[in-house]
C-alpha positions in Angstrom: 21.0 12.2 1.0 18.2 11.0 3.5 16.8 8.4 1.2 20.1 6.5 0.8 20.2 5.7 4.6 16.9 4.1 4.3 17.7 2.3 1.3 20.6 0.6 3.0 18.4 -0.4 6.0 15.7 -2.0 3.6 18.1 -4.8 2.6 17.1 -6.4 6.0 13.5 -6.5 5.2 12.1 -9.4 2.9 8.9 -10.3 1.3 7.5 -13.5 2.6 3.9 -13.6 1.2 1.8 -11.7 -1.2 -1.7 -11.9 -2.7 -2.5 -9.1 -5.2 -5.6 -9.1 -7.5 -6.6 -6.9 -10.1 -10.5 -6.2 -10.0 -12.9 -4.1 -12.0 -14.7 -1.4 -10.0 -17.5 0.7 -11.1 -17.9 4.3 -9.9 -21.7 4.3 -10.1 -24.5 1.9 -10.5 -24.9 1.2 -14.2 -21.7 2.7 -15.2 -20.2 1.4 -18.3 -16.6 2.4 -17.8 -14.9 0.2 -15.1 -11.8 1.2 -13.3 -9.1 -1.3 -12.5 -8.4 -1.7 -8.9 -5.6 -3.5 -7.1 -6.6 -5.5 -4.1 -4.8 -7.8 -1.6 -2.0 -7.8 0.7 1.7 -8.2 1.1 3.7 -9.6 4.1 7.2 -8.5 5.1 9.5 -9.5 7.8 12.5 -7.6 9.2 13.3 -4.4 11.2 10.7 -1.7 10.3 11.7 0.7 13.0 13.6 3.0 10.6 10.4 3.1 8.4 7.8 3.5 11.2 7.2 7.3 10.6 7.0 7.2 6.7 4.7 4.0 6.9 2.4 5.7 9.4 2.1 8.9 7.3 1.3 6.8 4.2 -2.0 5.5 5.8 -3.5 9.0 6.4 -3.9 10.5 2.8 -5.5 8.5 0.1 -3.5 9.2 -3.1 -5.0 9.2 -6.7 -7.8 10.6 -8.7 -10.7 8.6 -7.5 -9.9 8.6 -3.6 -13.4 9.5 -2.7 -14.4 5.9 -3.8 -11.6 4.3 -1.7 -8.8 4.0 -4.1 -5.4 4.8 -2.8 -6.0 3.5 0.6 -3.4 1.4 2.5 -3.4 -0.1 5.8 -0.4 -1.0 7.9 -0.7 -3.9 10.3 1.7 -5.2 13.0 1.5 -8.8 13.2 3.6 -10.7 15.7 
């Protein structure tokens, strides 16, 4: 099973910092029905080489029902 190999390698990666906020977002000016939007960042340390390809692929599609409004977007940054 391919996922089992990655699960074992994920144990060397740890969360070091996070800031996640829940914000209201309106689809159109004057809209009365807000959507909830998660915004923020997480920072991990460890060996990400086994995850490079899946992480890169996750940045390309926006996943969700309101992606044309920017929902579902993620950005992976390498900070050294």
